[in-house]
N, C-alpha and C positions, 0 to 999 in steps of 0.2 A: 504494500500500500504506500502510495506517495504522500509525502508531507506537503501541506499547503504552504507556500512561501508568503511572507508578509502577514502571517496570522499573529495576532497579539497573544501574549501569555495570559493565562487565567489569572485574574486578580486575587490577591489574598483576601480572606474574609476581614471585613472591617470590624474591629472590636473597640471597646472603650479605651484600650491601651494604644490604639493607633494614633499617630500624630496627626493633628489637624492639617498640617502642611502636606503630609503624604496623601491624605484624602483629597484635598483640593487639587493637588498636582495630578493625581491618577484618575479622577472621576469628574467628567465634564458636568454632571448634574449636581455635584456636591455643594457648590456655592449657593445654588437656588434652594436646595433642601435645607441647608443650614440657615439661610436667610429667612425662609418660611418658618423655621423653628425659633426665630428671634436671636440667632447667633450670627453676627456680622463679621465672621472670621476673615473674610477676604482682605479687609483693610486693617486687621489687628496684628501688631507685631508679636503678640504672644502666640499666635497660631503657628509660628515657626518652631516652638518648643513645647507647646501644650498638647496633651492627649485630648481626645474627644471627651472623655469622662471628666477631666480636669476643667475644660472649658464649660461644659454643661453644668457641673456643680457650682462653678464660679458665678453662673447666671441663674442659680436657684432651681435648676431642674431636678425632678425626682428620679429615682432609679427607673421607675416605670416609663417616664418620658424619655430617658436616655435609651432604654431598650427599644422603644418605638422608633426613635430617630435612627438607631443602628439598623433596624429592619429596613427602613426606607432607604438608607444609604446602600445597604447590601443588595436590595432588590434592584435599584438603579444600576449598580455596578455589574450585576449579572446580566441585565438587559443590554447594557452597553457592550459587554464582552461578546454576547451572542450576535450583536449586530455588526461585528467587525468582519 
């Protein structure tokens, strides 16, 4: 079986320990999802060194809200990978 050239690697699962900067860099829809959740990470210097969990907790989000956000980010990442 031949390998397809130009195919992107499967993205790692996004967790609370994933750096915000990594998510923003690797997921085209991340900025929109984070913005809709009240996290304006794209312009924040802390996004370079903070994890998703740290950023969410700093903005007063509950564990349940963080889990819902992670599901949204992962769902968009999977759809993005399939469309490549």
